C-alpha positions in Angstrom: 31.8 3.7 8.7 30.3 4.0 12.0 27.6 2.7 14.7 26.8 3.4 18.3 27.2 2.1 21.6 26.1 3.4 25.0 25.3 6.6 22.8 28.9 6.6 21.8 30.1 6.6 18.2 31.7 3.2 17.2 34.0 3.3 14.3 35.5 0.5 12.6 39.0 1.6 14.0 37.1 0.7 17.3 36.8 -2.7 16.2 39.9 -2.9 14.6 41.8 -2.0 18.0 39.7 -4.5 19.7 40.1 -7.1 17.8 43.8 -6.2 17.4 44.0 -6.3 13.6 44.3 -3.5 10.9 41.4 -1.1 9.6 41.4 -2.7 6.4 41.1 -6.4 7.6 37.8 -5.4 9.7 36.7 -3.4 6.3 37.2 -6.9 4.4 35.7 -9.1 6.8 32.6 -6.8 7.6 32.0 -6.2 3.9 33.0 -9.9 3.0 35.2 -8.6 0.4 35.9 -11.2 -2.3 39.3 -12.8 -2.8 40.5 -11.7 0.5 42.7 -14.6 2.1 41.9 -14.0 6.1 42.1 -16.7 8.4 38.8 -18.1 10.1 40.0 -17.1 13.5 40.8 -13.6 12.3 37.4 -13.4 11.0 35.8 -14.5 14.1 37.6 -11.8 16.5 36.4 -9.2 14.1 32.9 -10.4 14.0 32.9 -10.8 18.0 34.5 -7.1 18.5 32.0 -6.0 16.4 28.7 -7.2 18.5 30.8 -6.4 21.5 30.9 -2.9 20.5 27.5 -2.8 18.8 29.0 -1.7 15.9 26.9 -1.6 12.4 28.3 0.0 9.2 26.6 3.3 8.0 23.7 3.4 5.6 26.1 5.6 3.3 29.1 3.1 3.7 26.8 0.1 2.8 25.4 2.0 -0.3 29.3 2.7 -1.8 30.1 -0.8 -1.2 26.9 -2.2 -2.9 26.3 0.5 -5.0 22.7 0.8 -4.0 21.0 1.8 -0.7 18.7 -0.8 0.9 15.8 1.7 0.8 12.5 1.5 -0.7 10.8 4.9 -0.4 7.1 4.8 -0.1 4.8 7.8 -1.2 1.6 8.1 0.5 -1.0 10.3 -1.4 -3.0 12.7 0.8 -5.4 10.0 2.0 -6.7 9.3 5.3 -4.6 6.5 7.0 -7.4 4.5 8.5 -7.0 0.5 9.6 -6.7 -0.9 6.4 -4.0 1.9 5.1 -2.1 1.8 8.3 -2.1 -2.4 8.0 -0.9 -2.4 4.2 2.2 -0.1 5.2 2.9 -2.7 8.3 2.8 -5.3 6.2 4.6 -3.7 3.3 7.2 -2.8 5.9 7.3 -6.5 6.8 7.6 -7.9 3.3 10.4 -5.7 2.3 12.3 -6.5 5.4 12.1 -10.0 4.0 14.3 -8.9 1.0 16.6 -6.9 3.5 15.4 -3.9 2.3 13.7 -0.8 4.2 10.4 0.6 3.7 10.4 4.3 4.5 7.0 6.2 4.2 6.9 9.7 3.3 3.3 11.5 3.2 2.5 14.5 0.6 -0.4 15.7 2.7 0.6 19.4 2.7 2.5 20.8 4.4 4.6 18.0 4.4 8.1 18.7 2.3 8.1 18.3 -1.3 8.9 14.9 -2.3 12.1 15.6 -4.8 13.8 16.8 -1.5 12.9 13.3 0.1 14.4 11.3 -2.5 17.3 13.2 -2.8 18.1 13.2 0.7 17.6 9.6 0.7 18.7 8.5 -2.7 16.5 5.5 -2.5 17.0 2.1 -4.5 13.2 2.2 -5.6 10.3 4.3 -5.2 6.7 3.2 -4.6 4.1 5.7 -4.8 0.5 4.3 -3.7 -1.0 6.5 -5.9 -0.1 8.5 -9.8 2.4 11.4 -9.5 3.8 13.3 -12.2 6.0 11.3 -15.0 7.9 14.2 -14.7 8.9 13.6 -11.1 9.5 10.1 -12.2 11.8 10.6 -14.8 13.6 13.1 -12.5 14.4 10.2 -10.3 15.6 7.7 -12.5 18.1 10.6 -13.9 19.2 10.6 -10.5 19.7 7.1 -10.6 16.4 5.6 -9.0 16.0 3.3 -11.8 12.7 1.7 -10.1 9.6 3.9 -10.0 6.2 2.3 -9.7 2.9 3.4 -8.9 -0.1 1.0 -7.4 -2.6 3.2 -8.7 -2.4 5.2 -11.7 0.6 5.4 -13.9 4.5 5.0 -13.8 6.5 3.6 -16.8 8.0 0.5 -15.2 4.8 -0.8 -14.0 3.5 -0.8 -17.6 0.1 -0.7 -16.1 -1.4 0.0 -12.5 -0.1 -2.9 -9.9 -3.2 -2.8 -8.2 -6.8 -2.6 -9.6 -9.6 -1.4 -7.5 -12.5 -2.1 -10.0 -12.7 -6.0 -8.8 -13.5 -4.9 -5.4 -16.9 -2.9 -7.3 -17.7 -6.0 -9.3 -17.4 -8.2 -6.4 -20.0 -5.7 -3.9 -22.4 -5.9 -7.0 -21.9 -9.4 -7.8 -23.2 -10.4 -4.1 -26.3 -7.9 -4.6 -27.1 -8.4 -8.3 -29.2 -11.7 -7.9 -31.3 -10.3 -5.3 -32.0 -6.7 -6.3 -33.6 -4.6 -9.0 -31.2 -1.7 -8.8 -28.2 -0.8 -7.2 -27.0 2.6 -5.5 -23.3 3.4 -5.2 -22.1 5.6 -2.1 -19.4 8.0 -3.5 -16.8 9.3 -1.1 -17.1 13.2 -0.8 -13.2 13.5 -0.7 -12.5 14.3 -4.5 -8.5 12.9 -3.7 -10.2 9.4 -3.2 -11.3 9.7 -6.6 -8.3 7.2 -8.0 -9.7 4.2 -6.0 -13.5 5.2 -6.2 -14.1 5.2 -9.6 -12.5 2.4 -10.6 -14.7 0.6 -8.1 -17.7 2.2 -9.6 -16.9 1.1 -13.0 -16.6 -2.8 -11.4 -20.2 -2.3 -10.0 -21.2 -0.7 -13.5 -20.0 -3.5 -15.6 -21.8 -6.2 -13.2 -25.0 -4.6 -13.2 -25.1 -4.3 -17.1 -23.9 -7.8 -17.2 -27.2 -8.7 -15.2 -29.4 -6.4 -17.2 -29.8 -3.8 -14.2 -30.2 -0.4 -14.5 -27.0 2.2 -14.5 -26.2 2.4 -10.4 -27.4 5.4 -8.9 -24.4 6.8 -7.7 -24.6 9.5 -4.8 -21.9 11.3 -2.5 -22.3 10.2 0.8 -20.4 12.2 3.2 -19.5 11.1 6.8 -22.3 13.1 8.7 -26.1 11.7 9.3 -28.0 14.3 7.7 -26.0 14.0 4.2 -26.2 10.3 4.5 -30.0 10.7 5.2 -30.6 12.5 2.1 -29.0 10.0 0.3 -30.9 7.2 1.2 -34.3 9.3 0.8 -33.2 9.6 -2.8 -32.5 6.0 -3.6 -35.7 4.9 -1.9 -37.3 7.7 -3.8 -35.4 6.6 -7.5 -37.6 4.9 -10.1 -37.4 1.8 -10.2 -36.1 2.7 -6.2 -32.6 1.5 -5.2 -32.8 -1.6 -2.9 -28.9 -2.7 -2.8 -25.8 0.0 -1.8 -22.7 -0.4 -2.3 -20.4 1.8 -0.4 -17.1 3.1 -1.0 -15.7 1.6 2.0 -17.1 0.7 5.6 -17.2 4.0 6.9 -19.2 5.2 4.2 -21.5 2.3 4.7 -21.6 2.4 8.0 -23.0 6.0 7.4 -25.8 4.9 5.4 -26.8 1.8 7.7 -27.0 4.4 10.4 -29.2 6.9 8.2 -31.5 4.1 7.7 -32.1 3.1 11.1 -32.5 7.2 11.3 -35.4 6.8 9.1 -37.1 4.0 10.7 -36.3 1.6 8.2 -34.5 -1.7 8.3 -31.5 -3.3 6.4 -31.1 -5.5 4.7 -35.3 -5.5 4.3 -35.6 -1.7 3.0 -32.2 -0.8 2.0 -29.2 -4.0 1.7 -25.8 -2.6 2.3 -22.5 -3.9 1.5 -19.2 -2.1 2.4 -15.4 -2.4 1.7 -12.2 -3.1 4.2 -13.7 -5.3 6.9 -12.7 -2.9 9.3 -12.7 -4.2 13.2 -16.1 -2.4 13.8 -18.0 -3.9 11.1 -18.9 -6.7 12.8 -20.0 -5.0 15.9 -22.7 -3.3 14.3 -26.4 -4.3 14.3 -27.1 -5.6 11.7 -23.5 -6.3 11.5 -21.9 -4.9 8.3 -21.6 -7.2 5.1 -18.0 -6.5 3.2 -15.4 -7.2 1.1 -12.3 -8.1 2.6 -8.5 -7.6 0.7 -6.0 -9.9 1.7 -3.1 -7.3 2.5 -0.7 -9.7 3.4 -1.0 -11.4 -0.3 -0.8 -7.6 -1.9 2.2 -6.1 0.2 3.7 -9.4 -0.8 3.2 -9.2 -4.0 4.4 -5.5 -4.5 7.3 -6.3 -2.5 8.3 -9.0 -4.7 7.7 -6.8 -8.1 9.9 -3.8 -6.6 12.6 -6.7 -6.2 12.1 -8.2 -9.4 12.0 -4.7 -11.1 15.8 -4.5 -8.9 17.0 -7.6 -10.1 15.9 -6.8 -13.6 18.4 -3.4 -13.4 21.4 -5.3 -12.3 20.8 -8.3 -14.9 23.1 -8.1 -18.2 20.0 -8.7 -20.3 17.6 -6.5 -18.5 15.0 -9.3 -18.1 11.6 -7.7 -18.6 9.2 -7.3 -15.8 5.7 -9.1 -15.4 3.0 -7.3 -17.0 -0.2 -6.5 -15.4 -2.1 -6.1 -11.7 -0.1 -8.3 -8.4 -2.1 -10.9 -6.7 -4.6 -9.2 -4.9 -7.2 -11.9 -2.9 -10.6 -10.8 -2.6 -13.5 -12.1 -0.7 -16.8 -11.4 0.5 -17.5 -11.2 4.3 -21.6 -11.9 4.5 -22.9 -10.5 7.4 -26.6 -9.2 8.3 -26.9 -6.0 6.3 -26.7 -7.7 2.9 
């Protein structure tokens, strides 16, 4: 076991010499080994020496002592890391830290190292993937001793069902518009790798349209460029019946739609109402300001961390207590502004 002090490697032997005790005593004190009769004054000397030298036990030694590392490996799919995803990663880091776990993130965007190389090198306590990954990979992790493998979206055997559902987001968008619009459109992203998020959100819009007796939503792929967004807006307005309200996959796409509306000499929400998702900082600065669905990522992060910790506790429990089934808490609300 070792730490560092002023660029020099600090060992348990250094702590022992500083405290005037044996290495075994240092190990017993720092590891809080049970059934060892060590005087309180000796314990204080060891801890004082460790603090003075800047000693910290290595992660490998800690894993040997506890039988588990303190690392939770977060696996990011090849998604754009924008404001909300970055915020979620930070809040997951904080939430796991409250449970004395370290959240490390690996992006699967090419040309990243293969995931298998990463988890073999880290031997994490658990793996939390933000998207689905092959069950064969999950089985290989479990065979290597990583018993807790979960996926936020998609499938993982331990989770029983997706930990986070995107369908309520689309449903909330559609309910906000359905009372005053005859037909809704859906602005779909032009990145196929986002289908795991976009498709369930669209399903939520479809369900609400059916509940309100509205036609199927008119789905258009909207790229983040003005020409493509203008083509989508023109198609929505030319539909029969015309689309008067649009649910956008996220705020970026909603902004593209709003800019297209303005470029065509039209007004939102008079000619076309638009609602986004994520409440990114610039959404309130637009004119008109963007109505959007806000996700409480702090609550979501704490729920995900709690589910992972509960699963780790279940692994250690003699009776293998069953995990809760279903999504974690995901608080949503509409931030109503001028665009819808």
